[in-house]
C-alpha positions as CSV (number, residue, x, y, z in Angstrom):
1,M,0.1,0.1,0.0
2,K,2.8,2.3,0.9
3,Y,4.4,1.6,-2.4
4,F,1.3,2.2,-4.2
5,V,0.8,5.7,-2.5
6,S,4.6,6.3,-3.2
7,V,4.3,5.7,-6.8
8,I,1.0,8.0,-7.1
9,I,2.8,10.5,-5.7
10,F,5.5,10.6,-8.0
11,I,3.4,10.4,-10.9
12,F,1.7,13.4,-9.8
13,L,4.8,15.3,-9.1
14,M,5.8,14.4,-12.7
15,I,2.8,15.6,-14.1
16,C,3.1,19.1,-12.2
17,A,6.7,19.4,-13.6
18,V,5.8,18.7,-17.2
19,S,3.1,21.1,-16.7
20,K,5.4,23.8,-15.3
21,A,7.7,23.1,-18.1
22,T,5.2,24.1,-20.8
23,D,5.4,27.5,-22.9
24,N,9.2,27.4,-23.3
25,D,9.3,27.4,-19.4
26,I,12.1,25.8,-18.0
27,L,12.8,24.2,-14.7
28,L,15.6,25.7,-12.7
29,S,17.8,24.7,-9.9
30,Q,18.5,27.0,-6.8
31,E,22.0,27.2,-8.0
32,Q,20.9,28.3,-11.6
33,V,18.9,30.7,-10.3
34,R,21.3,32.3,-8.1
35,Q,23.6,32.1,-10.7
36,S,21.3,33.4,-13.4
37,I,20.7,36.9,-10.8
38,V,24.5,37.1,-10.9
39,D,24.8,37.3,-14.3
40,T,21.8,39.6,-14.6
41,L,23.9,41.8,-12.2
42,Q,27.1,42.0,-13.9
43,T,25.4,42.6,-17.1
44,L,23.7,45.4,-15.7
45,N,26.8,46.7,-14.0
46,E,28.4,46.6,-17.6
47,V,25.5,48.5,-19.9
48,Y,23.3,50.2,-17.4
49,V,23.3,54.3,-18.1
50,F,24.1,55.2,-14.5
51,P,26.9,53.2,-13.2
52,E,26.9,54.2,-9.6
53,K,23.1,53.5,-9.7
54,A,24.0,49.9,-11.2
55,K,26.2,49.4,-8.2
56,L,23.2,50.4,-5.7
57,I,20.9,47.8,-7.5
58,E,23.4,45.3,-7.1
59,S,24.2,45.6,-3.6
60,E,20.2,45.5,-2.4
61,V,19.5,42.7,-4.9
62,L,22.4,40.6,-3.4
63,S,21.1,41.4,-0.1
64,R,17.9,40.0,-0.8
65,M,19.1,37.0,-2.3
66,N,21.2,36.0,0.6
67,N,18.3,36.3,2.7
68,G,16.3,34.0,0.8
69,A,13.9,36.1,-1.3
70,Y,14.4,34.2,-4.5
71,D,14.7,30.8,-3.2
72,H,10.8,30.1,-4.2
73,I,11.7,30.5,-7.9
74,Q,11.7,27.4,-9.9
75,S,11.5,27.9,-13.4
76,T,12.7,30.7,-16.0
77,K,9.1,31.9,-16.3
78,E,8.8,32.7,-12.5
79,F,12.3,34.1,-12.8
80,Q,11.4,36.3,-15.7
81,R,8.4,37.8,-14.1
82,F,9.9,37.9,-10.4
83,M,13.4,39.6,-11.3
84,T,11.6,42.2,-13.7
85,D,9.5,42.9,-10.6
86,E,12.3,43.6,-8.3
87,L,14.5,45.1,-10.7
88,I,12.0,47.8,-11.3
89,E,11.1,48.4,-7.6
90,V,14.8,48.7,-6.6
91,S,15.9,50.7,-9.4
92,T,12.5,53.1,-9.8
93,D,13.5,52.3,-13.5
94,G,10.2,51.0,-15.2
95,H,11.9,49.8,-17.9
96,L,14.2,47.3,-16.7
97,G,13.3,43.8,-17.5
98,I,14.1,40.2,-18.0
99,M,13.0,38.4,-21.1
100,R,13.4,34.8,-21.9
101,V,15.8,33.3,-24.7
102,K,13.6,31.9,-27.4
103,D,16.3,29.9,-28.9
104,D,20.2,30.3,-29.7
105,K,19.6,31.5,-33.1
106,S,17.6,34.6,-32.2
107,E,19.4,37.9,-31.5
108,P,18.7,39.6,-28.6
109,T,15.9,42.6,-28.9
110,H,14.2,44.9,-26.9
111,V,11.3,45.3,-29.0
112,I,7.9,43.3,-27.4
113,V,5.9,41.6,-30.0
114,E,2.5,43.2,-29.4
115,T,-0.6,40.5,-29.0
116,E,-3.4,43.2,-28.4
117,D,-5.4,44.3,-31.1
118,I,-4.9,48.2,-30.3
119,Y,-1.5,47.8,-30.4
120,K,-0.9,45.3,-33.1
121,N,-3.2,46.6,-36.3
122,N,-2.4,49.2,-38.4
123,Y,0.7,49.7,-36.8
124,A,-1.4,50.8,-33.7
125,F,-2.8,53.8,-35.8
126,Q,-6.6,52.9,-34.0
127,K,-8.4,56.4,-35.5
128,V,-8.5,59.4,-37.7
129,E,-11.7,61.7,-38.1
130,I,-12.6,65.4,-38.4
131,L,-14.7,66.5,-35.4
132,K,-16.9,69.3,-35.2
133,G,-15.6,73.0,-36.3
134,N,-12.9,71.5,-38.5
135,V,-10.7,70.0,-35.9
136,G,-8.9,67.0,-36.8
137,Y,-8.6,63.6,-34.4
138,L,-6.0,61.5,-34.2
139,K,-5.4,58.3,-32.0
140,F,-2.9,56.1,-32.1
141,N,-1.3,53.5,-29.4
142,K,2.5,53.1,-30.6
143,F,5.5,54.4,-32.1
144,Y,6.7,51.4,-34.5
145,I,9.8,50.9,-36.0
146,D,8.9,50.3,-39.8
147,D,8.9,52.3,-43.0
148,E,5.2,51.4,-43.3
149,A,4.5,53.1,-40.2
150,V,6.1,56.3,-41.6
151,E,3.6,56.1,-44.2
152,T,0.4,55.5,-42.0
153,V,1.7,58.8,-40.3
154,D,1.7,60.6,-43.8
155,Y,-1.5,59.3,-44.4
156,A,-3.3,60.3,-41.3
157,F,-1.7,63.9,-41.5
158,G,-2.5,64.1,-45.0
159,F,-6.0,63.2,-44.1
160,L,-5.8,66.1,-41.4
161,K,-4.1,68.7,-43.8
162,D,-6.8,71.3,-44.1
163,T,-7.9,71.0,-40.5
164,D,-7.6,74.3,-38.5
165,A,-6.4,72.5,-35.0
166,M,-5.7,68.8,-34.1
167,I,-6.1,66.7,-31.3
168,I,-3.6,63.9,-30.5
169,D,-5.0,61.2,-28.7
170,L,-1.8,59.2,-26.7
171,R,-4.1,58.2,-23.6
172,D,-3.4,54.5,-24.7
173,C,0.0,55.2,-26.2
174,I,2.7,52.8,-24.6
175,G,5.6,54.2,-26.4
176,G,8.2,52.9,-28.8
177,S,10.8,54.2,-31.5
178,P,12.1,57.5,-30.9
179,E,13.2,57.8,-34.7
180,L,9.4,57.9,-35.5
181,V,8.9,60.2,-32.6
182,R,11.5,62.3,-34.3
183,Y,9.6,61.8,-37.8
184,M,6.3,62.8,-36.0
185,S,7.7,65.7,-34.0
186,S,9.3,67.4,-37.3
187,H,6.2,68.0,-38.7
188,F,5.5,70.8,-36.4
189,F,8.9,72.6,-36.4
190,N,9.8,75.2,-39.6
191,E,13.3,75.6,-39.0
192,K,15.7,72.8,-38.6
193,T,15.8,72.3,-34.3
194,L,17.4,70.4,-31.7
195,L,14.4,67.9,-30.5
196,W,16.4,66.3,-27.7
197,R,19.9,64.8,-27.1
198,F,20.6,61.2,-26.1
199,H,23.4,60.8,-23.1
200,T,25.0,57.3,-22.9
201,R,26.4,55.6,-20.1
202,G,27.9,58.1,-17.8
203,D,27.9,60.6,-20.5
204,E,30.5,59.2,-22.4
205,E,28.6,60.2,-25.5
206,I,26.2,62.7,-26.6
207,F,23.9,62.3,-29.7
208,D,22.1,65.3,-30.8
209,H,18.5,64.6,-32.5
210,E,17.3,67.2,-34.8
211,S,14.0,67.8,-36.4
212,M,14.2,66.3,-40.2
213,E,13.7,69.0,-42.7
214,N,11.2,69.0,-45.9
215,V,8.8,66.6,-43.6
216,G,5.1,67.8,-43.6
217,L,3.0,70.4,-44.2
218,S,3.6,74.1,-44.0
219,N,0.2,74.7,-42.3
220,F,1.5,72.5,-39.2
221,K,4.5,74.4,-38.5
222,N,3.7,77.7,-37.2
223,D,0.6,78.7,-35.2
224,Y,-1.1,75.7,-35.9
225,P,-3.1,74.6,-32.4
226,V,-2.2,70.9,-31.4
227,F,-3.5,69.3,-28.3
228,I,-2.1,66.1,-27.0
229,L,-4.1,63.7,-24.5
230,V,-2.1,61.7,-22.2
231,G,-2.9,59.5,-18.8
232,P,-1.2,57.2,-16.6
233,E,-0.6,54.8,-19.5
234,T,0.9,57.4,-21.5
235,A,4.9,56.3,-21.5
236,S,8.2,56.2,-23.1
237,G,8.3,57.5,-26.7
238,A,5.0,58.8,-26.2
239,E,6.4,60.7,-23.5
240,L,9.0,62.0,-25.5
241,F,6.9,63.4,-28.5
242,S,4.6,65.3,-25.8
243,Y,7.4,66.6,-23.4
244,T,9.5,67.6,-26.6
245,L,6.3,69.7,-28.3
246,K,4.9,70.8,-25.0
247,H,8.2,72.5,-24.1
248,Y,8.7,73.8,-27.1
249,G,5.1,75.5,-27.1
250,K,3.9,73.6,-30.0
251,A,1.4,72.1,-28.2
252,T,-1.0,72.1,-25.1
253,I,-0.9,68.5,-22.9
254,I,-4.3,67.9,-21.7
255,G,-5.3,64.9,-19.2
256,E,-3.5,63.3,-16.6
257,K,0.0,62.9,-15.4
258,T,1.8,60.2,-17.8
259,N,3.8,57.2,-16.6
260,G,7.3,58.8,-15.8
261,I,9.5,56.7,-18.1
262,A,12.2,58.3,-19.8
263,Y,15.1,56.1,-20.3
264,A,16.2,54.5,-24.0
265,V,16.7,50.5,-23.7
266,G,18.3,48.0,-25.5
267,A,18.7,44.2,-25.1
268,V,21.6,42.5,-24.0
269,K,22.1,38.6,-23.5
270,I,22.6,37.8,-20.2
271,N,23.4,33.8,-20.1
272,Q,21.8,31.1,-22.1
273,Y,18.2,31.4,-20.2
274,F,17.7,35.4,-20.2
275,I,18.1,38.6,-22.1
276,G,18.1,41.7,-20.1
277,R,16.1,44.8,-21.3
278,F,18.3,47.5,-19.7
279,S,18.2,51.1,-19.8
280,M,21.3,52.6,-21.8
281,N,20.9,55.9,-22.9
282,Q,18.7,59.1,-21.2
283,P,17.0,61.9,-23.4
284,I,17.5,65.6,-22.2
285,N,15.3,68.2,-23.7
286,P,17.6,71.1,-24.6
287,V,14.9,73.7,-23.1
288,T,14.5,72.3,-19.5
289,N,18.0,70.5,-19.4
290,T,16.1,67.5,-17.9
291,N,13.6,64.9,-18.9
292,W,10.4,63.2,-17.3
293,E,11.9,60.1,-15.4
294,I,9.6,59.5,-12.4
295,V,7.6,62.9,-12.3
296,G,5.9,62.2,-16.0
297,V,4.8,64.6,-18.1
298,Q,2.9,67.1,-16.5
299,P,-0.7,68.6,-18.1
300,D,-0.9,72.0,-19.1
301,I,-4.8,71.6,-18.7
302,K,-6.0,69.0,-16.0
303,A,-8.6,66.7,-17.1
304,S,-10.0,63.2,-16.0
305,L,-9.5,60.3,-18.9
306,S,-12.9,60.2,-19.7
307,D,-13.1,64.2,-20.1
308,S,-9.9,65.1,-21.7
309,L,-11.2,64.8,-25.0
310,H,-14.3,67.0,-24.8
311,V,-12.4,69.6,-22.7
312,A,-9.6,69.5,-25.6
313,H,-12.3,70.0,-28.4
314,S,-13.5,72.8,-26.8
315,K,-10.3,74.4,-26.3
316,A,-9.7,73.7,-30.1
317,L,-12.9,75.6,-31.0
318,E,-11.6,78.5,-29.1
319,K,-8.7,78.6,-31.1
């Protein structure tokens, strides 16, 4: 009888193990978990935009590890989820994260494959229309790294070219490519303008990002009224776009404070199981000489998410 019960328990544990290892989830020993944490911190120290801060993150995470905080992790999926949360909490940097290696042939990438319709369809451009009073309305949810996304921008702005004002809805925009941010921002600048600077790790290098010439329509570039809707979900590249146009006096920001994620990320392989999505550059606005990390982009006109479109439309009609 005892033998029979032991066999049943063994079979049950094997079924649980197989179930846990689905979805490319690999079981890890406690030694492998600890080594992966050490590997993560070593890689972070090599690439993170703020070297001194990387050391502080390392010290805190190692202290937690030595106190047994990560002993419960048993698989790559659990490691990805839990260590991403830990890195964000310790660093207050919302861009830090862990991704799993899919296969040996794949190159590390920080680009996230979207699965929700509002982010993956039509390069995340959701709506373009003319509101009452000849006010243009454009809603999109991600800045894609793709030539066809540029064409989509051209089509959208072309449709709105004869409007008297524009509302750009970024309430659900999660960020994306700084290059598409640069392209779209350039539509509102008449002369070549320094939009922002990217500072690399430890300020070793500084890269100027200027507006692009011969882009867009002239009637968007001077005193054309632009209103940008933002909220807590507005993040990263969407904040870069909003912050830039706000501080150059090109747009009025309406809504609620944005997410507060400023740094530019890259991907680097940590070990055979994991890839690090780490902040490697920070944008600096030439007007404010800072950015919106943690503090977010503050609206010029505060309004709830449900009311912000109505408020923006009313302000546009006043113009």
